[in-house]
PDB file with SEQRES, HELIX, SHEET and CRYST1 records, atoms N, CA, C and O in Angstrom:
SEQRES   1 A   56  UNK UNK UNK UNK UNK UNK UNK UNK UNK UNK UNK UNK UNK          
SEQRES   2 A   56  UNK UNK UNK UNK UNK UNK UNK UNK UNK UNK UNK UNK UNK          
SEQRES   3 A   56  UNK UNK UNK UNK UNK UNK UNK UNK UNK UNK UNK UNK UNK          
SEQRES   4 A   56  UNK UNK UNK UNK UNK UNK UNK UNK UNK UNK UNK UNK UNK          
SEQRES   5 A   56  UNK UNK UNK UNK                                              
HELIX    1 AA1 UNK A    7  UNK A   10  1                                   4    
HELIX    2 AA2 UNK A   15  UNK A   30  1                                  16    
HELIX    3 AA3 UNK A   36  UNK A   39  1                                   4    
HELIX    4 AA4 UNK A   43  UNK A   46  5                                   4    
CRYST1    1.000    1.000    1.000  90.00  90.00  90.00 P 1           1          
ATOM      1  N   UNK A   1       0.877  -1.219   0.004  1.00  0.00           N  
ATOM      2  CA  UNK A   1       0.047   0.008  -0.045  1.00  0.00           C  
ATOM      3  C   UNK A   1       0.905   1.237  -0.018  1.00  0.00           C  
ATOM      4  O   UNK A   1       1.971   1.299   0.594  1.00  0.00           O  
ATOM      5  N   UNK A   2       0.373   2.222  -0.726  1.00  0.00           N  
ATOM      6  CA  UNK A   2       1.110   3.478  -0.783  1.00  0.00           C  
ATOM      7  C   UNK A   2       1.097   4.177   0.571  1.00  0.00           C  
ATOM      8  O   UNK A   2       0.020   4.226   1.165  1.00  0.00           O  
ATOM      9  N   UNK A   3       2.159   4.712   1.110  1.00  0.00           N  
ATOM     10  CA  UNK A   3       2.249   5.273   2.467  1.00  0.00           C  
ATOM     11  C   UNK A   3       2.234   6.757   2.361  1.00  0.00           C  
ATOM     12  O   UNK A   3       2.612   7.437   3.315  1.00  0.00           O  
ATOM     13  N   UNK A   4       1.814   7.301   1.242  1.00  0.00           N  
ATOM     14  CA  UNK A   4       1.727   8.761   1.105  1.00  0.00           C  
ATOM     15  C   UNK A   4       0.478   9.317   1.708  1.00  0.00           C  
ATOM     16  O   UNK A   4      -0.531   9.385   1.006  1.00  0.00           O  
ATOM     17  N   UNK A   5       0.460   9.708   2.909  1.00  0.00           N  
ATOM     18  CA  UNK A   5      -0.750  10.267   3.595  1.00  0.00           C  
ATOM     19  C   UNK A   5      -1.166  11.595   3.157  1.00  0.00           C  
ATOM     20  O   UNK A   5      -2.164  12.134   3.634  1.00  0.00           O  
ATOM     21  N   UNK A   6      -0.365  12.194   2.180  1.00  0.00           N  
ATOM     22  CA  UNK A   6      -0.814  13.376   1.588  1.00  0.00           C  
ATOM     23  C   UNK A   6      -2.091  13.230   0.713  1.00  0.00           C  
ATOM     24  O   UNK A   6      -2.575  14.212   0.150  1.00  0.00           O  
ATOM     25  N   UNK A   7      -2.571  12.120   0.619  1.00  0.00           N  
ATOM     26  CA  UNK A   7      -3.850  11.873  -0.065  1.00  0.00           C  
ATOM     27  C   UNK A   7      -5.014  12.616   0.382  1.00  0.00           C  
ATOM     28  O   UNK A   7      -5.961  12.854  -0.368  1.00  0.00           O  
ATOM     29  N   UNK A   8      -4.952  13.020   1.709  1.00  0.00           N  
ATOM     30  CA  UNK A   8      -5.961  13.918   2.242  1.00  0.00           C  
ATOM     31  C   UNK A   8      -6.056  15.199   1.477  1.00  0.00           C  
ATOM     32  O   UNK A   8      -7.117  15.614   1.011  1.00  0.00           O  
ATOM     33  N   UNK A   9      -4.849  15.839   1.362  1.00  0.00           N  
ATOM     34  CA  UNK A   9      -4.730  17.133   0.656  1.00  0.00           C  
ATOM     35  C   UNK A   9      -5.070  16.944  -0.849  1.00  0.00           C  
ATOM     36  O   UNK A   9      -5.526  17.866  -1.526  1.00  0.00           O  
ATOM     37  N   UNK A  10      -4.836  15.761  -1.312  1.00  0.00           N  
ATOM     38  CA  UNK A  10      -5.124  15.596  -2.784  1.00  0.00           C  
ATOM     39  C   UNK A  10      -6.585  15.306  -3.083  1.00  0.00           C  
ATOM     40  O   UNK A  10      -7.073  15.313  -4.213  1.00  0.00           O  
ATOM     41  N   UNK A  11      -7.245  15.046  -1.930  1.00  0.00           N  
ATOM     42  CA  UNK A  11      -8.803  14.784  -2.076  1.00  0.00           C  
ATOM     43  C   UNK A  11      -9.140  13.299  -2.267  1.00  0.00           C  
ATOM     44  O   UNK A  11     -10.299  12.941  -2.480  1.00  0.00           O  
ATOM     45  N   UNK A  12      -8.089  12.418  -2.186  1.00  0.00           N  
ATOM     46  CA  UNK A  12      -8.309  10.979  -2.489  1.00  0.00           C  
ATOM     47  C   UNK A  12      -8.764  10.216  -1.317  1.00  0.00           C  
ATOM     48  O   UNK A  12      -9.408   9.178  -1.473  1.00  0.00           O  
ATOM     49  N   UNK A  13      -8.464  10.675  -0.146  1.00  0.00           N  
ATOM     50  CA  UNK A  13      -8.941  10.018   1.106  1.00  0.00           C  
ATOM     51  C   UNK A  13      -9.311  10.987   2.060  1.00  0.00           C  
ATOM     52  O   UNK A  13      -8.775  12.095   2.066  1.00  0.00           O  
ATOM     53  N   UNK A  14     -10.307  10.615   2.980  1.00  0.00           N  
ATOM     54  CA  UNK A  14     -10.751  11.528   4.075  1.00  0.00           C  
ATOM     55  C   UNK A  14      -9.682  11.449   5.215  1.00  0.00           C  
ATOM     56  O   UNK A  14      -8.736  10.663   5.164  1.00  0.00           O  
ATOM     57  N   UNK A  15      -9.889  12.276   6.195  1.00  0.00           N  
ATOM     58  CA  UNK A  15      -9.067  12.263   7.393  1.00  0.00           C  
ATOM     59  C   UNK A  15      -9.418  11.043   8.095  1.00  0.00           C  
ATOM     60  O   UNK A  15      -8.472  10.434   8.595  1.00  0.00           O  
ATOM     61  N   UNK A  16     -10.646  10.535   8.245  1.00  0.00           N  
ATOM     62  CA  UNK A  16     -11.040   9.477   8.878  1.00  0.00           C  
ATOM     63  C   UNK A  16     -10.500   8.164   8.250  1.00  0.00           C  
ATOM     64  O   UNK A  16     -10.160   7.252   9.003  1.00  0.00           O  
ATOM     65  N   UNK A  17     -10.408   8.032   6.936  1.00  0.00           N  
ATOM     66  CA  UNK A  17      -9.790   6.925   6.278  1.00  0.00           C  
ATOM     67  C   UNK A  17      -8.343   6.719   6.616  1.00  0.00           C  
ATOM     68  O   UNK A  17      -7.871   5.616   6.889  1.00  0.00           O  
ATOM     69  N   UNK A  18      -7.580   7.982   6.578  1.00  0.00           N  
ATOM     70  CA  UNK A  18      -6.211   7.952   6.899  1.00  0.00           C  
ATOM     71  C   UNK A  18      -5.928   7.523   8.311  1.00  0.00           C  
ATOM     72  O   UNK A  18      -5.059   6.700   8.595  1.00  0.00           O  
ATOM     73  N   UNK A  19      -6.782   8.181   9.262  1.00  0.00           N  
ATOM     74  CA  UNK A  19      -6.678   7.812  10.628  1.00  0.00           C  
ATOM     75  C   UNK A  19      -6.911   6.367  10.910  1.00  0.00           C  
ATOM     76  O   UNK A  19      -6.228   5.776  11.747  1.00  0.00           O  
ATOM     77  N   UNK A  20      -7.913   5.750  10.194  1.00  0.00           N  
ATOM     78  CA  UNK A  20      -8.161   4.352  10.344  1.00  0.00           C  
ATOM     79  C   UNK A  20      -6.971   3.487   9.868  1.00  0.00           C  
ATOM     80  O   UNK A  20      -6.639   2.475  10.485  1.00  0.00           O  
ATOM     81  N   UNK A  21      -6.331   3.921   8.734  1.00  0.00           N  
ATOM     82  CA  UNK A  21      -5.143   3.303   8.065  1.00  0.00           C  
ATOM     83  C   UNK A  21      -4.166   3.265   9.182  1.00  0.00           C  
ATOM     84  O   UNK A  21      -3.723   2.180   9.561  1.00  0.00           O  
ATOM     85  N   UNK A  22      -3.775   4.465   9.774  1.00  0.00           N  
ATOM     86  CA  UNK A  22      -2.659   4.562  10.746  1.00  0.00           C  
ATOM     87  C   UNK A  22      -3.019   3.682  11.957  1.00  0.00           C  
ATOM     88  O   UNK A  22      -2.125   3.001  12.459  1.00  0.00           O  
ATOM     89  N   UNK A  23      -4.223   3.649  12.444  1.00  0.00           N  
ATOM     90  CA  UNK A  23      -4.617   2.917  13.616  1.00  0.00           C  
ATOM     91  C   UNK A  23      -4.319   1.397  13.390  1.00  0.00           C  
ATOM     92  O   UNK A  23      -3.659   0.740  14.195  1.00  0.00           O  
ATOM     93  N   UNK A  24      -4.853   0.884  12.233  1.00  0.00           N  
ATOM     94  CA  UNK A  24      -4.685  -0.533  11.977  1.00  0.00           C  
ATOM     95  C   UNK A  24      -3.233  -0.931  11.666  1.00  0.00           C  
ATOM     96  O   UNK A  24      -2.786  -2.046  11.937  1.00  0.00           O  
ATOM     97  N   UNK A  25      -2.506   0.075  11.063  1.00  0.00           N  
ATOM     98  CA  UNK A  25      -1.069  -0.213  10.805  1.00  0.00           C  
ATOM     99  C   UNK A  25      -0.337  -0.397  12.171  1.00  0.00           C  
ATOM    100  O   UNK A  25       0.505  -1.280  12.341  1.00  0.00           O  
ATOM    101  N   UNK A  26      -0.716   0.507  13.149  1.00  0.00           N  
ATOM    102  CA  UNK A  26      -0.128   0.337  14.551  1.00  0.00           C  
ATOM    103  C   UNK A  26      -0.443  -0.963  15.091  1.00  0.00           C  
ATOM    104  O   UNK A  26       0.448  -1.616  15.633  1.00  0.00           O  
ATOM    105  N   UNK A  27      -1.700  -1.436  14.992  1.00  0.00           N  
ATOM    106  CA  UNK A  27      -2.116  -2.667  15.598  1.00  0.00           C  
ATOM    107  C   UNK A  27      -1.245  -3.796  14.969  1.00  0.00           C  
ATOM    108  O   UNK A  27      -0.694  -4.661  15.650  1.00  0.00           O  
ATOM    109  N   UNK A  28      -1.167  -3.714  13.620  1.00  0.00           N  
ATOM    110  CA  UNK A  28      -0.405  -4.774  12.947  1.00  0.00           C  
ATOM    111  C   UNK A  28       0.996  -4.917  13.389  1.00  0.00           C  
ATOM    112  O   UNK A  28       1.470  -6.020  13.661  1.00  0.00           O  
ATOM    113  N   UNK A  29       1.692  -3.770  13.467  1.00  0.00           N  
ATOM    114  CA  UNK A  29       3.044  -3.723  13.896  1.00  0.00           C  
ATOM    115  C   UNK A  29       3.223  -4.240  15.392  1.00  0.00           C  
ATOM    116  O   UNK A  29       4.149  -4.987  15.706  1.00  0.00           O  
ATOM    117  N   UNK A  30       2.295  -3.799  16.256  1.00  0.00           N  
ATOM    118  CA  UNK A  30       2.209  -4.156  17.656  1.00  0.00           C  
ATOM    119  C   UNK A  30       1.979  -5.692  17.798  1.00  0.00           C  
ATOM    120  O   UNK A  30       2.413  -6.337  18.752  1.00  0.00           O  
ATOM    121  N   UNK A  31       1.283  -6.204  16.804  1.00  0.00           N  
ATOM    122  CA  UNK A  31       1.056  -7.653  16.808  1.00  0.00           C  
ATOM    123  C   UNK A  31       2.190  -8.494  16.149  1.00  0.00           C  
ATOM    124  O   UNK A  31       2.079  -9.710  15.999  1.00  0.00           O  
ATOM    125  N   UNK A  32       3.214  -7.832  15.789  1.00  0.00           N  
ATOM    126  CA  UNK A  32       4.443  -8.481  15.139  1.00  0.00           C  
ATOM    127  C   UNK A  32       4.764  -8.306  13.798  1.00  0.00           C  
ATOM    128  O   UNK A  32       5.797  -8.814  13.364  1.00  0.00           O  
ATOM    129  N   UNK A  33       3.912  -7.557  12.967  1.00  0.00           N  
ATOM    130  CA  UNK A  33       4.267  -7.405  11.582  1.00  0.00           C  
ATOM    131  C   UNK A  33       5.561  -6.593  11.511  1.00  0.00           C  
ATOM    132  O   UNK A  33       5.785  -5.643  12.260  1.00  0.00           O  
ATOM    133  N   UNK A  34       6.366  -7.009  10.602  1.00  0.00           N  
ATOM    134  CA  UNK A  34       7.669  -6.279  10.451  1.00  0.00           C  
ATOM    135  C   UNK A  34       7.578  -5.003   9.777  1.00  0.00           C  
ATOM    136  O   UNK A  34       6.858  -4.931   8.781  1.00  0.00           O  
ATOM    137  N   UNK A  35       8.273  -3.888  10.224  1.00  0.00           N  
ATOM    138  CA  UNK A  35       8.188  -2.800   9.495  1.00  0.00           C  
ATOM    139  C   UNK A  35       9.343  -2.727   8.407  1.00  0.00           C  
ATOM    140  O   UNK A  35      10.200  -3.609   8.349  1.00  0.00           O  
ATOM    141  N   UNK A  36       9.330  -1.703   7.600  1.00  0.00           N  
ATOM    142  CA  UNK A  36      10.348  -1.651   6.496  1.00  0.00           C  
ATOM    143  C   UNK A  36      11.779  -1.709   7.105  1.00  0.00           C  
ATOM    144  O   UNK A  36      12.650  -2.411   6.593  1.00  0.00           O  
ATOM    145  N   UNK A  37      12.005  -0.923   8.254  1.00  0.00           N  
ATOM    146  CA  UNK A  37      13.288  -0.881   8.795  1.00  0.00           C  
ATOM    147  C   UNK A  37      13.638  -2.311   9.400  1.00  0.00           C  
ATOM    148  O   UNK A  37      14.800  -2.703   9.292  1.00  0.00           O  
ATOM    149  N   UNK A  38      12.743  -3.064   9.995  1.00  0.00           N  
ATOM    150  CA  UNK A  38      12.831  -4.343  10.463  1.00  0.00           C  
ATOM    151  C   UNK A  38      13.346  -5.255   9.327  1.00  0.00           C  
ATOM    152  O   UNK A  38      14.355  -5.951   9.431  1.00  0.00           O  
ATOM    153  N   UNK A  39      12.555  -5.185   8.229  1.00  0.00           N  
ATOM    154  CA  UNK A  39      12.849  -5.933   7.036  1.00  0.00           C  
ATOM    155  C   UNK A  39      14.192  -5.760   6.381  1.00  0.00           C  
ATOM    156  O   UNK A  39      14.730  -6.622   5.686  1.00  0.00           O  
ATOM    157  N   UNK A  40      14.737  -4.462   6.688  1.00  0.00           N  
ATOM    158  CA  UNK A  40      16.103  -4.117   6.214  1.00  0.00           C  
ATOM    159  C   UNK A  40      17.191  -4.420   7.201  1.00  0.00           C  
ATOM    160  O   UNK A  40      18.341  -3.999   7.077  1.00  0.00           O  
ATOM    161  N   UNK A  41      16.735  -5.232   8.266  1.00  0.00           N  
ATOM    162  CA  UNK A  41      17.709  -5.440   9.401  1.00  0.00           C  
ATOM    163  C   UNK A  41      18.158  -4.264  10.049  1.00  0.00           C  
ATOM    164  O   UNK A  41      19.266  -4.298  10.585  1.00  0.00           O  
ATOM    165  N   UNK A  42      17.431  -3.151  10.092  1.00  0.00           N  
ATOM    166  CA  UNK A  42      17.845  -1.995  10.774  1.00  0.00           C  
ATOM    167  C   UNK A  42      17.066  -1.629  11.999  1.00  0.00           C  
ATOM    168  O   UNK A  42      17.415  -0.739  12.773  1.00  0.00           O  
ATOM    169  N   UNK A  43      15.824  -2.479  12.153  1.00  0.00           N  
ATOM    170  CA  UNK A  43      14.950  -2.082  13.225  1.00  0.00           C  
ATOM    171  C   UNK A  43      15.619  -2.062  14.662  1.00  0.00           C  
ATOM    172  O   UNK A  43      15.238  -1.200  15.454  1.00  0.00           O  
ATOM    173  N   UNK A  44      16.533  -2.909  15.014  1.00  0.00           N  
ATOM    174  CA  UNK A  44      17.075  -2.832  16.383  1.00  0.00           C  
ATOM    175  C   UNK A  44      17.941  -1.625  16.598  1.00  0.00           C  
ATOM    176  O   UNK A  44      18.140  -1.244  17.751  1.00  0.00           O  
ATOM    177  N   UNK A  45      18.452  -1.017  15.612  1.00  0.00           N  
ATOM    178  CA  UNK A  45      19.252   0.198  15.801  1.00  0.00           C  
ATOM    179  C   UNK A  45      18.375   1.480  15.959  1.00  0.00           C  
ATOM    180  O   UNK A  45      18.895   2.479  16.457  1.00  0.00           O  
ATOM    181  N   UNK A  46      17.172   1.502  15.592  1.00  0.00           N  
ATOM    182  CA  UNK A  46      16.319   2.699  15.856  1.00  0.00           C  
ATOM    183  C   UNK A  46      15.630   2.661  17.188  1.00  0.00           C  
ATOM    184  O   UNK A  46      14.833   3.559  17.459  1.00  0.00           O  
ATOM    185  N   UNK A  47      15.849   1.783  17.966  1.00  0.00           N  
ATOM    186  CA  UNK A  47      15.162   1.747  19.298  1.00  0.00           C  
ATOM    187  C   UNK A  47      16.167   2.047  20.315  1.00  0.00           C  
ATOM    188  O   UNK A  47      17.275   1.510  20.315  1.00  0.00           O  
ATOM    189  N   UNK A  48      15.728   3.025  21.304  1.00  0.00           N  
ATOM    190  CA  UNK A  48      16.597   3.373  22.326  1.00  0.00           C  
ATOM    191  C   UNK A  48      15.852   3.071  23.605  1.00  0.00           C  
ATOM    192  O   UNK A  48      15.190   3.959  24.142  1.00  0.00           O  
ATOM    193  N   UNK A  49      15.934   1.824  24.129  1.00  0.00           N  
ATOM    194  CA  UNK A  49      15.158   1.541  25.345  1.00  0.00           C  
ATOM    195  C   UNK A  49      15.559   2.365  26.577  1.00  0.00           C  
ATOM    196  O   UNK A  49      16.699   2.800  26.737  1.00  0.00           O  
ATOM    197  N   UNK A  50      14.590   2.542  27.399  1.00  0.00           N  
ATOM    198  CA  UNK A  50      15.015   3.273  28.681  1.00  0.00           C  
ATOM    199  C   UNK A  50      15.881   2.552  29.502  1.00  0.00           C  
ATOM    200  O   UNK A  50      15.820   1.322  29.488  1.00  0.00           O  
ATOM    201  N   UNK A  51      16.742   3.184  30.273  1.00  0.00           N  
ATOM    202  CA  UNK A  51      17.649   2.668  31.127  1.00  0.00           C  
ATOM    203  C   UNK A  51      16.957   2.558  32.546  1.00  0.00           C  
ATOM    204  O   UNK A  51      16.672   3.594  33.146  1.00  0.00           O  
ATOM    205  N   UNK A  52      16.710   1.434  33.039  1.00  0.00           N  
ATOM    206  CA  UNK A  52      15.992   1.279  34.387  1.00  0.00           C  
ATOM    207  C   UNK A  52      16.967   1.779  35.473  1.00  0.00           C  
ATOM    208  O   UNK A  52      18.147   1.431  35.483  1.00  0.00           O  
ATOM    209  N   UNK A  53      16.448   2.579  36.352  1.00  0.00           N  
ATOM    210  CA  UNK A  53      17.271   3.063  37.543  1.00  0.00           C  
ATOM    211  C   UNK A  53      18.191   4.173  37.137  1.00  0.00           C  
ATOM    212  O   UNK A  53      19.154   4.422  37.862  1.00  0.00           O  
ATOM    213  N   UNK A  54      17.982   4.860  36.047  1.00  0.00           N  
ATOM    214  CA  UNK A  54      18.842   5.983  35.683  1.00  0.00           C  
ATOM    215  C   UNK A  54      18.539   7.135  36.621  1.00  0.00           C  
ATOM    216  O   UNK A  54      17.429   7.360  37.104  1.00  0.00           O  
ATOM    217  N   UNK A  55      19.611   7.820  36.821  1.00  0.00           N  
ATOM    218  CA  UNK A  55      19.435   9.100  37.693  1.00  0.00           C  
ATOM    219  C   UNK A  55      19.861  10.250  37.049  1.00  0.00           C  
ATOM    220  O   UNK A  55      20.480  10.185  35.987  1.00  0.00           O  
ATOM    221  N   UNK A  56      19.564  11.384  37.636  1.00  0.00           N  
ATOM    222  CA  UNK A  56      19.847  12.748  36.975  1.00  0.00           C  
ATOM    223  C   UNK A  56      21.312  13.043  37.161  1.00  0.00           C  
ATOM    224  O   UNK A  56      21.793  14.086  36.717  1.00  0.00           O  
TER     225      UNK A  56                                                      
END                                                                             
């Protein structure tokens, strides 16, 4: 699927349709679907997990 969400401005999709696409995409990724960066074996490098017990 084309990920150009400028389709709202183009008049091809409504705000509701794009919002629904984003919502379901988030659900799919949260359920384990790989992102493009994961497929390119770059996914681990873009995550910066919090350090537990870190102080100021």
